[in-house]
N, C-alpha and C positions, 0 to 999 in steps of 0.2 A: 439516980442520975440516968442519963441517955448517955450511950456509947456512943463515941464520935469516930468514923472509920474514915481512913485515906488521910492520917495526919501530916501537914507538910513537911519537906525535908528542912533541917535547920542546918543554917551555915555553916556552923561547925564541925555537924558530922562530916556535909559535904567535901568542906575543904581537909579535915582527918583523913577520909578516905580518898580521895586524888592526892593527896600527899602519903598514903600508906603510914598516915602518923598512928600506929597500935596504943600506945599509951592514951592519947587524946579519945581514941574511942573503947577503951577498957571504963575509962570514968563515963562512959553516957550509959544515960538507963534505958532500959530494954525496950521502952517507947520512942526513944532518940533514933536509935539505930532500926528497927523495926524496919523501914522503906528499904535497907541497904543488908538487908538479911538473905535474899539469894546470893551477893557478891561473898558476903562474909563466910559463907557454905561451903561457895565453889575455893575459895582461898582457903580454906582450912580442908577438904577433903582431895583438892586436886595437887601431884606431889609438884613441886616447883622447880623450876630451873635451877633458881640458887637454893644452894646448899650449905649456905654462912650456920656458924653458932647463930650468927644474931636474927638470921628467916627461921634456925628450929626454934628460937625462944618465942618470936612475934607469933610463929603456927599455936605454939602453946597458950599463949595471950589470948587468939582467937577464940580456941578451941573452949578454955576456959569461960570467956565469954558470952560463948552462945550454949553451954551445957546447961543453963536454966531455964531456955527457950524451949518450951515446947511447937513451937512451930517450923523448928528445924528439923525435926521427924518427915514433916510433908518436901520439904525442899531438899530433903535428903531422896525422898522416893522420887520424887520429877528428874534427880541427877540420875536416877537408874534405870531410868526406864530405855527402851531399845531407840538410841538414836538414827539409828543404821535406817532399819524399814521404817521410821519416819520420814525421814530424810528423802527417801524414795516416793514416799506416797506424796510429801508434800510438795517434789516436783513438778512430778503428773497434777495435783490438784493446780499447780500456777498454769501447767501447757495448759490445760483446760480453761479453765478459768480466762484465761488470755485470747483461746480459741472462740468460747460460747457466752464469755462475759458474767452478767450476774443473775441472767434470767434461765442457767444449769439447772438440774435439778439434781444431778449425781453430784457425786464426793465420792473421792479415794481414801479421805483422812475420817471420815466417820459414816456410820450405815445406819438406818432408819429408828430416827428418833418419834418414841412416841410419844412421853409425856411433856414436849416442849424442851427448848436446848437448857433451860435454868434448872428444872428436874434434873436434866441428864447430867449435868455439869454438878450435880450436888452429889446423885447417886451414886456417881462413877470412881473408879482409880484413875493415880495419877494418870498414867499413860493416856487414859480416854478424855483428861480433862487437857489435856495439852491440845489432844486431836482438835476437841471442841473449840478451844479458843482460838487456835490456829485457821481453824475453817470459818468462824466469824468473819473476823481479819480479814480475809482473803476474799469473802462476800462482800464487805465494806467497800473491800481496796475496788474491788470489779465495780461497785456503784461509783463510787468514788472516780473513778477511770471514764465511765460513761457519762456520768455527768460534767468533768471538766473538759469533753468531746462534744456535748449537746448544748451547752450554754450559750455557746453565740447563735445556735437556729431555734425554731420554734421547736424541737422533740422536749417532750417533759422527761424529765429524769428527774431523780433526787437521791440522797443516802438516808437508809430510810433508817430509824430509830433499832438498836439491836435490844434484844430483852434479855440477853445476857447478864451486858455491861449498867442495865437499868433496876440490877437487883445490889444496891452497896454492898451487904452483906456480904457478898464475892468478891467485892471488887479490887481488895487484896488478894488473894488467891487467885486471882485471873492477874494482877499485877505482875504478881511472881512467876506466874507460867509464861509469862509476854517477857519477864527480865531471862530468866534460865532459856528460851528458845531462841532468842536476840544470840545470849552467848555461847549456844552449843549447835546452833545453825548460823554459822556469820554468811555461809557464800549462799545463800538462800533467801533468806532476810534480812532486808537493810532499815536501817533504824530510821534513817528520816523519813522514809516510806511511811514503816508503821506511824512512827508520831503524825504523817498528815491525815492517817486514819482514826488515830487514836481522838483529833481535835474535834470531831463528829458523834462523841460516845459521851456517856454521863461521867463527870468528873474527869475530863479528859485531860485539863491544865496539870490537875494533883499526878492522874497515872503519870503524864509525861515527866513531870517532875520526879517521880520514883523511877521510873525506865530509864533515864538519864543519870542517875546519881548511884545505880549499881552499873554506869557505863562511865563514868567521870571525862574521859580522853573526848568522848563524843559530844561535849558541851558544845563546844563553839561551833561544829558541822551543825548540829540539832537547831543551833540557835540562826548562824548564816540562811538556813535552809528555809528554816518559818520566816523571816522573813522576805527573799527571795520570791517565794511561792504565793504568797502576799498579792492582792487582788492592788491595781491603780487606787480606784476609788474606796479601799475598805482603811478607814479612820483606827478602827480600834477591835472592836469584837472579841471572839474568844481566842484568835492567834494572838489578839496583845496580852488578851490573861496569861496566857501561857508562857507568854518569853517575861511578864514582869513574875511568873511565879517563877521561872528558871533563872532570873538574878535575884529573886531576893534569895534565893537557894546558894546562890555565886555571887554575889554582888559587884565582885572585881570586873565581871564579863557587861556591866551596863555599860560601859563607856562604849567597849567595842561594839556591842547590839545598836545601841543609837547610833554610834557614827554611819554602820553598816545601813539602819534605816533611811539617814538620811541621804548618803549618797547614792541609795537604789529609789531615794523618795518614794518610801512608802510608810505606813500607818505612824501619821504624823502625830494621832494621839500619845500612843506608845512613848514618841521622843518626847513628849512635854512628861508624863507622866514617870520616866525614867529618871529626866533631869531634877524634877520636885523630890523625887524619894532618894534619890541615889547621889545624886551633884547640885545638891540644893546651894552651892557655894558659886557655881558659875550659870547660877541661872539667866542671869540678864546678859553677859556675856553670850552665851552660847543662844537665848532667844534672839539676840541683835545679829550674831553672826551668820544665823539662818535669813533673815530679814533683809540685811545690808552685805552680807558676802560677794564675793566675785563670784562666788556659781550662780548664771543666773538662773538653770535648771532648779533649785534649792529652791531660789529666793522666790521664785515663779509658785512651784508646788506649795510651799507651807505658807506665800500668802492667804492663794485662791483656798487653803485651807481654811486659813483663821478668819476671812473673809466670810464663805461659805455658812461654818458652824455658827457664827454670830447672827447670819440673816436666820440661819434652821430654828435657832431657839430651843432643840432638843436634841437628844443621841448622845453618841457617845464622844465624839468631836466636842461639842456644845459642853458638856460636862466637865471636859477636860480644860477648855479655856474659861472656864466657868471660878476652875480651881487656880488654874494659872494667873488670873486676874485679882483673884482673893490673893498670893503668895504676893505678885506685884505692890498690891495695894498696902500690905500691912508692912511690907519695906518702904514705899512712898510716907508712911505714915511716922518711921523712922527717921528718914533719911536727915540729914544735915549738908550742906553746902559744899562740896568737894570734886574729885574724881569718882566716885560711885554713885554720888546723884548728878554727875554730867552724864555716864552712863545708861544710868535709870530714864532721864530727860528723854536721851536718844533713842531707847527703847519705845516709850510712851510715842515720841512722834511718828516712830516707825508703825507703833500699832493703828496709830491713828490714819497717817497719811496712804501708807503702804496695804494694809491689811484693813483699811477700812472700819475700823472700830470705832465706835460711838463711844464717849467718854462718861458714864454715868455720875450725879452728883456728888458720891463722895469722894470718885475720882479726878472732877474737877478741883474741889475744895482741896484736896490733898497735893495736887499739879502746884495750885495756885501758890498755898503756902510755900510751898518749895522754889518757885521760882521767883518769887518774890523776896527771898533770903537775901541779907547782905553776908557775901563771902568776906574772907579774909584776904588783903591784897597780896595774893602771892599769884602764880603762873597757872597754878589747879582754878583758884580764885575767877581769875579774869577769862579763862578758857568755861566754866560754868556760867560766866554773867553772860558771856557770848551766845550759848545753847541757850539759856532761859530768855533772852531777847527774842532770838528767832522761835522757841517755841510758842509764845505771845502771839507772833505774827502768823505763825502755821498752824494755829491751834484758835481760829476766833474764838471758841465757846470756851475759851478762859475766862473772856468778856462779857459772857452774856449777860450775868445780871450786873446792875449798877453798883454793888460794893464792889462786886470783883475789877469792874473796871474802874471803879478810882482809885482799886488800891495799885495797879498794874500800873496806872501814870504815874500817881507819886511815883511807883518803882523806879521808872524810865527817869523822873527829873533829879532824883538821889545818883541815880548813875551818872547825869550830864554834868553831876555836881562835883562828886568822887572821880573821874576819870583821869584826871589829871595825879591823883595822892596813888590811885593804881599802879598809874605806869611807873610812876618814881620808883615807887615802894616793892612794885613787883618785879621789877626789870626786864620785863616784856616788850619788847619793841613792838608788836601788831599787837596794840590791845584795842577794848572794846569801844573805846571815844573816836575810832576812826571808823566803827560798823555803826557806832549811832550819827557820825556827821555824814555818812554814806547815805545810810536809810533814808535821812533828810533830805537830802540832795535829789535822791530819785523818787521821795514824797513831792517835793518842791516841781520836778520838771513834770510830776504825771506818769514817771515812766514804774508802773506797779510791775509788770513785769521783770524788769531788772530787781525790785525786790524781790521778789519770789526768786530768782535766780541764786541773788545773795544768801536768801534764807537758806536755800537746797545747797549751797554751794559750803555754808557752816555747818550744816546739821550732816553733810557729808551722805545725802540723800536725795532722790527726785518725790516729793513730795507738790500735793497739787495748794499753790496757794490763790483762792481765788479774791481778786479784785473786789467784788460787792463785800469780804468778810476784812478788809481792810480798809475802808470808809472810816471806820470811828478810829482806829489808830492813825491814821493819815491826819484825820484831822486835830489829833492831840500834837501832832509831830511838828506842823507846818503853823499852827496857831499858838500853843501854849509852851512847846518845848523848845524850838529852833526856826527862826522867820530866816527868811532868806539873807536879811541882810546878816543876821547874826552869824547865818552858816558862812558866808564869804569871810567875815572877820574874823572869825575862828580858825579857820582851814589854814590861812596864811598865817598865822601865827604859830600854828603847830609845826615842833621842831621836824628835821627834815631825816630821814633814818639812815642812820650811818652804816656805812660798809652794806648798802642793799644789794641784793643779792634773789635770785627766787629760790634757794631754801629759806627764806624765810617764810613763812605761811601766814595767814590770815589778812584780816584787811589794815594797809599802814595808809598813810596820811597821801602816799603817794596815790591810792586810791579815789581819795576823795577830792585830791587836786585834778583829778583827769576826767572825774566827771563833772565837775563844776565849770571847767573850761571848756566840755562839751559842752553844757546847757549854756555858755556865754552868763555865766550868773558872775564872772570877776569883770567881767566888760558891764554889766548891769550896772554894778554898783561901784565902779572906777575903783576897784581895789587891784594894785599892782603885783603883779605873781612874778616877773620875770628873777629876780634873787632870788627865791624860794628854788625855781626850777634849774638854773643854774649850779646852785648850791647841790641838791637833789644829784644832778649827772653827776657831778665832781664827787659824787659819795657812792658813785657806783662801782661793783667789783665782780668778778664773773663766779657764777654762772647770772648771766645778763637778768633781770627781774622782766617778764613781760610784757607789765604795763606800761615799762619805761619806754619802748620803743612808738608806741599810742599816744602818751603823753604829750612827746615830741610832734608828732604830727597834729593834736589838737592844738599846742600850743602856735606852733606856725599858722593853723589855720584864725588863731585868736587875733596876730598880728597882720596878717594880710588879707584875708575874704571879709568881705562886706556885708553882713548883715544887711539883709531886705527891710526887717522891719524897722528900723529908726537910721537916721541920717545922719545925727548928732552922738554916736556911737564911739566909747570907750575905747582904742585898741592898744593892747600890749605893748611893752617893747620890746624889739630883739636884744639879743645878747651880741656887746660890743665886741669888736676886733679885738683890743686888748684884753678882755677878758679870754676869748679863746688861745690868743696867745700867753697868758699867764699858764694854760694847762700845758700849751706843747711843749712853751721852754723852761720845763722841768723835766721833761721827758728826754731819749735819746738824741732827741732832733731840734736841742735848745740853740744849737748856735746859730739856727736859722732865724729865730727869734728873738734876735739882739733889741730891748726895749731901745735903748737908742739913737739907731737907727731910723726909728718909725713916727712917719707923722699922724696923727690923728685928726680924721676930718672931724667937723662941725659935726655930723649927723651924732656921730661916737659918743661925744660929750654929753648930748641934752638928754631931759629926761631923769630917769633913775639915776645914782650913782654906782659906781663901780660896787659890785658885790666885793666885800671883803672875806676871804676865805684864805686860808693856810690850804697849800696843796704843795705839799713837799714831794710828794714824787706820783704824780698822775699815774689811775690804771687804764689798763687797752681798754674796757667797758667806758669809762670815761671819754678816752677819746674818741671811739669810734660812737657815739651817740651824738657828740659833738660835731664831728666829720656826717653826720645823718643827717643831725641840724641843718646845718649849713648848704649841704644840696638838696634837702626837702626845700628849705627857705629860697632856692635859685629857682627850685622848678617851681612853685608855685607862685613866686613873686613873675616870673617872667608869663605864667599861664596867665593871670590876672594883670598884669600891668596895663593892659587897655582899660579895665574897670578903675584900675587906680590912679591913672593920668585923667581920667575923664571926672573923675570925682575932686581932681585937685589934691589929692593927697601926697605928700613927700615920702616917699620910703627907701631905707636902706640899700644900698648895694652893696654886696662884698666886693672887691675890688677882683680884678683878675690874677694882679700879684699877689694879692693875698693869698688867692686858693691857691695859687702855683705854691706857695710855700710850705702848703701841707702833705703830709705824707698820707696821701690819700692809701694811693697803691698797695703801698706795706702795712697801712692796718686793715683794709680788706682782706690781703692776705693772710693776716694773723685770725682775721674770724673766717676763714675759709677753713683754718687746718684745723679750726678748733668749731665748729658749727654745733658741738652739744652743748657749748656756753651760750654760741652767738647765732645760732641758726636764725632767730626771731626776727636776727638783722640785717643776716646777711643778704638776704635776698632782696629786701626791698634797695639796701645799699648798692647790689649789682647792678640793680636797673637803675636806679638814679646816675649811676658812673658809666653805664654805655650811655644814656641818652647826653649827659650834659659834658662829659670827658671820654669820647670815642679814645682818644688819644693812650688814655688809660687802660682799654678793654682792646686790646691787639691782641690776636691769638697767640701769638709766638711769645710774646712777653709773659703768658699766663704761663705755657707749657716749658718758659723758663723757670718762672715761681717754683714750680712743680718741681723741677731739678736741683734750683739751688736752694732748698727750703732750709731751714734752720734748723738740721739734723746734728748728730753726732760725726764729727769728722776727726782724723789723726791728724795731730797737731805737732808742727814741724817747730821745732826751737828756735825760731829765728826773730831777735826784733823787729819788727817793723814799726817806723817810726819817719816824718819827714826826712832828715838827714838820708836816712838808709836807704830812701825809696828816691833821693836825690842821685845820691852817689853810684845806686844802681843803673838809673838811665844817662850819666853822665860816659859810664863804658859800654853803654849798648854793643857800639860796633867790635870796642878793642877786646872787651868780656863780655860775651853773651852771657855764659854762664852765670853772675853775680844777679845779671837781671832775671832771668830767667827761676833764678834761687827765690829771690824775693818777689815776683809775681808767682811761685807755687805756694808760697807759706801765704798769701793774700787769699789765694783761692780756698788754703786750708780753713780759711776764719770765717765766721757766719757774716752776713753783709753787712747787718750794723754795726759790726765790730769796724772792719775797714773802711766805714765811709768817714769818716773823722779825715781820710787821705785823699779823698776825691779828687780834690782842688790840685792836688801837687799830682797827681797819678796823671788827670788829664793834661793838666799842663806839658807834658811830654808826650804828648798823642804824635805830634811830629817827626819825632827821635826815630818813631818807628817807624815810620814811612822810607827809611835811609835802605839804599842799594845792597848795605852789607849787613842790613839784619837779617837773622836768620828766620825762616818762617816760621821754627817752633814758638820763638819770642812774640811775632805777631800773633799768634794763632793765643796764646797764654793771655798777652794782652787782651784781645778780644773776651776772654771768657773770664779775665774782671771785671773788667768793662762791663758786661751783662749781669755779671754779679752785680754791680754798684746798681744796675738799673732796676733792678725790684728794691730797692730803699727809696728814694728820690728821683724818679725819672727824671721828672723834668726839670729839676736843677742841674743834675747831668747833661741833659743834652744843649743845654745853653753854655755850662761850661765846656763842652767839645766842640760847639758849631764854634767857638770866641778863639779858640785852641787852634782850629783848623783853617779860620778865616784867613784869604789871600787874598788883600784889595791892591792892585797895582803890583803884584809881586813881592807883597809884603813891602813897599815901601813906607805905607803908613800905619801908625802902631794906636793908634788913641782912640779906634773906632771898637764900639763894645755893642755885641746884640743883645737886645733884650729879651724878653718872653714875650712883650707886646708887639717889638718888631718881627718876630717870626709867625705868631698871629694874623697881622698884616699881610708879609710877603711869608711864604713858607720855604720860596723859592730862596732866601738868605743860606740853607742849611747847604746847597751845591755851590756856596762862591765860597770855596774850599782848594785847599793846595791840590795841582792837578796830580801830582804824585799817587791823592787816593783813589784815582782811576783807573791804577795798575797795582794797586794792594787791593788782594781779597779779602782779607780778613778787616782791613779798618773800612772797605767799600759796604762790606755788609751794618758796621753800625751806622755808617752814613744813611744806609739805605732806611736801617732800622727808623734813626731819627727824620728822616723823611715821611714815611709812611705816618709817623705820629704827627709833625707839623701839620700834614694834611689835613689830617682828621681835625685837630684842634683848632686849622683854619675854618673848616667847614661848618663847625660848631659854632664857630665865635661868632659868622657871618649870619646865622639862625637866630644867634643869642641878639646879636644887632637888630634884626628884625625884629622879635619880639620885644625888646626893650624900647624901641623905639615904634610904637605902632602908628598905622597911616589914622589922623583923629580927622581931619579937613583932607577930603580930597580935592584938590586944585594945585596946579602947577604942571611939572611935567611927568607925573606920578599918579594916579587916581585909583588905584586899584591895588590892595595888595599881590593879585595874581601875578601883576608887572613887577613889583617888587621882587617877587619869587622866581622868577624869570632871569632877573636882572643876576640875581645872588648866585642863579646856578648857572650862568654864563662865566660869572667872574671864577667861580669854581672850578667849570671844566677850561677854562683859560689856564688857571694856576697849574692843576692838576696837567694838562697835555704838554706847556710850555718843561716840566720837569719831566717828563717823560721823553719828548724833545732833547733833553737835555743829556737824559742817561743813553739814550740810544745813540746821541754822539760821540757820548765817550765809547762806543762800542767800535769806531773806526779805528781803523789800523795808520799809524803814521809814521812819519820818516825813521823817528826815531826807533821805534817799533821793530822795523827793518832791519835796522844796524845792532841790535841788541837782540840775541837768541833768548835770553830770559823773558824778555818781556813780552817775547811772542806769546809765552807760556802765560807769561799773566792775562795776557789781552784774551786768551780764549778763557780764564777761570772769569775774568771782568765780566765778557760775554754769559757767560752760564748764569752768574750770580744775577744781573740785570735781567735775562730772560728769566727767570723763575720770577723775580720780582713784578714782571710786566705780565706775565702769566698772572699773577693774585692780581693785581690792579682789573685784569682784564675779566677775570671771571666774578671779581665783586662788582664791578662797572663796564657792561659792555658797548653803552656809550660811548663811552671812552675810546674804546678799540676804534671805533667807527672815525670819533672825531682825529685824532691821530693818524690814521690812513687816510683820511682827505684830507688834512694838511701837508701827507707828504714826509717821507725823509729820503736821504740817500739811498738810491736803487741797490747798491754795492753790500747793503744791511739785510736785505730781503731775505735772501738764504738763510741768515744767523738768525733774524728773527720767526722765521716758518720753523726752521730747524731747533731751535731753540725754545720757543714758544707753544707748549701745548694749546690752548685754547686759542692760537689763529686760524682754525679751519672755524670760526664765527665771523670771520671776513667775507667769506664765501654769501652772507646774507645780503652784504650790500654794496658787492663789487658792481652788479648791475648799474648800480645807480652814482657809480663814481665812474664807470666807465660813459654815463650818460654825459659828463659834466664837460663842458666848452674847451676846457683848458687840453692842450696835444699833453702836458707833461704829465696831467692826472692820468689820460688815458692810456702813456704809456707806461706807466707807474702799477697800475691795473693791469695792463694786461703780464706784466712781469710778475706780478703778484701772482696771479693767476695759473702762471705757467709754475711757480715755485709751489703752490698750494696744490695744483693737479700732483707733482711727483711725492710728495706727502703723504696726501692724503685724496687717492684716488676712487674716490667716490663717484655716484651716479650725480650727485647735486653738483662735483667739479667738471664733470663732462659736459652737463647741458651750460655752465658760466662757460667753457673753453669754448664751446660750439658759438656761444653767444658772443666773447671776442672777436672769432675769425670772423663773422657774420659781419661784424659791425664795423670789423677793418675793411672787409671787401664793398662796406657801402661809402665808408672814406677813402676807397682806394679810388672811386668813379666820380667823389665831389670835391677832394682838397686840389687847390691848385699845385701845380711841381713842386715849390720852393718847401709848400707845407706836408707835403707828400713824403717827400726824402726826409724833412725831419720826425717824421713821425715813424717811418717802417723801419731805417736804420737802427733803431736802438733795439726794434721787436723781433728781430731776426731770430737771438738765442730763445728767445722767448718760444718761440713756435717748433724750436728741436725739442725744446722739455715737454713741451706741453702734446706732441707725435708720440716720444717714449714713455708717458703715461696714457695715451688714450692711441694706441692705431689706428683705431676705429675713423679719426678725423683726418687719418691721411691726405683723403683725397680733396677733400675740402682746402686744407691748408697748400699742397702744393699748387692744387689750382689755382689759388690767393697768388702764391708765389712765382706762375708761370704767367700769371696777368701780370702782375709786378716789373718783373723782369722785360717782358717784352716793351712794357711802358721804358723803360730805363733802357733800354735797348736803343729804342725810338729816338731817346734822346740824345744817349749819347752820339748817333749817328747826324745827330745836327752838328755837333759840332760846335765852332765856335757862333755859328749861327743860331743857338739857342736863345730863344726870347728872353729867359730868366734871368741871363747873363748880365742882361739890363738892370736886372731889381735886384740879383745878390751882387754883382761886379766882382769884386775878388774872392767872397767866401762862397761862390760857385764851382772853385779850386779845390781840390786839397793838395799837401805834397805828394809824390808818387814813393810806392815802396819800392820802386826799380831804382830811380835814380833822384837823387835827393835834393836836384839843383833842378831838377824839372814840377811841374803841378801838372794834375788831371782833373777831371770833372767829377763834382759826387757822386753823378750818377752814374757814371763810368765804376766806381768803389763801390757804390751799392748794388750794379751787377757781379760786380767779383762777389760779395759777400753773400749776396742771392744762392752765387753756387755753390759756394760753398757750405753753407747752409743746408742745400737741398742733397748735397754729400753726406751731412750731419744727419740728416733724420733717413738717409736709407742706411745708413750704417748703423745708428742705431735704436732706431723702430722697423726697417722694413726688414731689415737681415737679422735683428736680433734675434738670436735662438733660446733666447728667455724672456719670453713675451707676460706669462704668464707664473 
């Protein structure tokens, strides 16, 4: 019988030594413990640190175990050599090898080898044997280092085979020498470096396993080192064999080694082999994880290995792949429909689509047998059927043979019949029926790429689905299984998904309806779909399903957008106002949707009947979707109104009154706060809102919404009711504390909670204007109003306007402003109680309403142009540009009138002068109005130009220049204003320039001021005397301000004043003979300041004013020591 050298380390022996399980070791045979004898001898001979009785007994057992083994004497002799001298020589040898490399012929460890190293090893004593082995290892290590350094260059180098290791009879003793050396010389010999060298010797894997078995604590370190030092392109080889041997000796590290290899993208053959041998139970899940996991590097590495191994057809990689496929085939033959079979199908799809492996005949047969099984009606069965269907589409080779094709089509037809039973029995909402329907829809519309996307999404991987491979299955779907008429008729009867949200995965009825609407299949076959869509909208919850916004969009297009392919096209019906009201009537805003007070238009009741749906408490998702539908419908309708009218279509239009009832802004604010649930709807809703309802998109309102969000607040235990609010406001002047308490309680509630009291709250707005009402109460009232403004702002605005309405000083009570009135004439907002213009907090409310009303009016006029397109270009208007110009002119007239009214409110009245508190209020009101005008001027600079060309009281110029930061833009159009023929506008321009020069002493202001002076100089020489006096009298104060701001203009202004003074003196010297007295008559005279009963000429007064002006210029401009 042939002697076997170097037997593998047994797992139980390795484990026993690692755990120091002496009883188990004692039971082992001498052959089993042979690899670990060096370690056992050291344990028996070296004095231990543990001196317990158990340790002493264990040591005796080890000695007993070793007593009958002759080899022990050799190990003892190895331990008896002089290791100190050996260490010194070994260190010298290492230094020399490091310096001279493998070419060095000298050695500090051994001298004069005559008959070869193998014979020398056999004839030497133990000490020399150790030196011979170490010398050989160092020589090979030097060769390995040179090889690693030169492998990227053209230099030739290799690790030469060792004569000593080639003799198998010496291998066991050599291994013993290596084990003892590593144990006794740990500072000089590193086990990981020695293991790398041993990979290149005869029976290297077994030697390494023996060495590691004697040092079991280094196992993981050695294994990781072997993995990390592998080449990128190294698929298997001796390194993988070594790691497999180590895992055979210690199976529990197989998982760690496999994980390390995957994370390092090394040794793919080893990964598969370890899984096949040590972890066969997770083979499918592990290989699937490599091909389909989230780590892109590992995916690419493993897929490339499989693809290359399959193409190469030889080598370690191919051999491993063959083993893997055989194991998978065995499982495939035994698989039955279920969870495990689903995982197996996904793996085969990944192997085909990602790794590019072509299936063999037996694999095709096994796969077709599996995919055409009829699973039980369970959720796992539904999932299996969905994957099987996608497998057939993704792998056309399964249907290459005619009998295979026939079998697959029969199975699909069976699916169509059994779909309803499966869904009802399994309880799965997203059944494969919807996917079948969706595939048929895509095939009918020729969207093969969409079929591929659907397959990839269901399989959870990107696999190539080629259109030419789908030709036969497409024909089967469109001609044999699902005709287009069957598809549409079936789709509309599919029940809606209850509580539809994005957490429901898979393909749902909503996917099918969306695709059919997109391809106009319902219109083609005249199938009504409105009730289905309305029902599905009402059955939506958060988080919103991503298909729902897209469904609403294609539904709106199917109602309004005309398809050019046919003129007699069927169009879907829009959702009626009553159906929308039904949703909101059951919400917190139900009080605004009282059906008894609403009249239906004929357009609402024709066509389809109202959908009968029980809506107990509509969700926020449903309300948001309906708002999105309404806004999108109006947007598309207005964009296509010309085409619709030209085609003679009568299209439903949702009334402004109806849209004003809807809590659009409140719902959008809720969507903004929960964008994780409504993110797909928030952006398009915001775009539509800003386009069609700019009054709900004001910046100030959105900032208030952030402050007044529905957060937890400190609750004040006060009962708020209509009666308590009524009582509080009745005694607002006598007992303001009670009113403040109620207002604070309202502030500490959510806006939706206090909305029911909005009407009675707003009714008392005039009482807040009283003289005796504290400022604190007015501020609290404004804060509560702003909080209510976040809920239903348009309703609140109309209530506030009506409550503050002041027609003929309040004598007429039966006038009520409506939403339509404000859209037509936004200036209705300013027809309020005059006291508002001396009450800062309430004025802020009015300005907020005014800004929104102006924006709404602009939007309404634009909407009117789109609603009534110019089809016949006859009459006064012949082009859209003319209509646009007229609209812009009307808007400018409205807005400038509003600004003029506000400026007029800044004028000081006699009542202001008599009451000091009103003077303080006037200052505040001016500040508020100036801030408002600043925002308007910044957003619409042409409006600033219009207001100044219209003019306003000159005493307000100082207020506007100092209070409106954007007034500097007036410098751009003052030259144009100055060139107007009206003296009044010229005076206004000069006065405005003088104030701007003081406020903005800029080079541009100085050039405009110089232009004014030059213009006045010109006018002085051309105007008749009466107009000259009318022009220059008001502008004298302006000269003082210009000189103060720009002293460099002193010379020009002084010259002008001197010339004007000489002219006036000449006129005065003529006395009553002055010619213009015949023209002016008595208006040539003014009352004298000295004698009230006498009169003096205007020219004489102007002379005196010129002198005063010169005096002021000298004092403020010339003698001013603070010019700069």
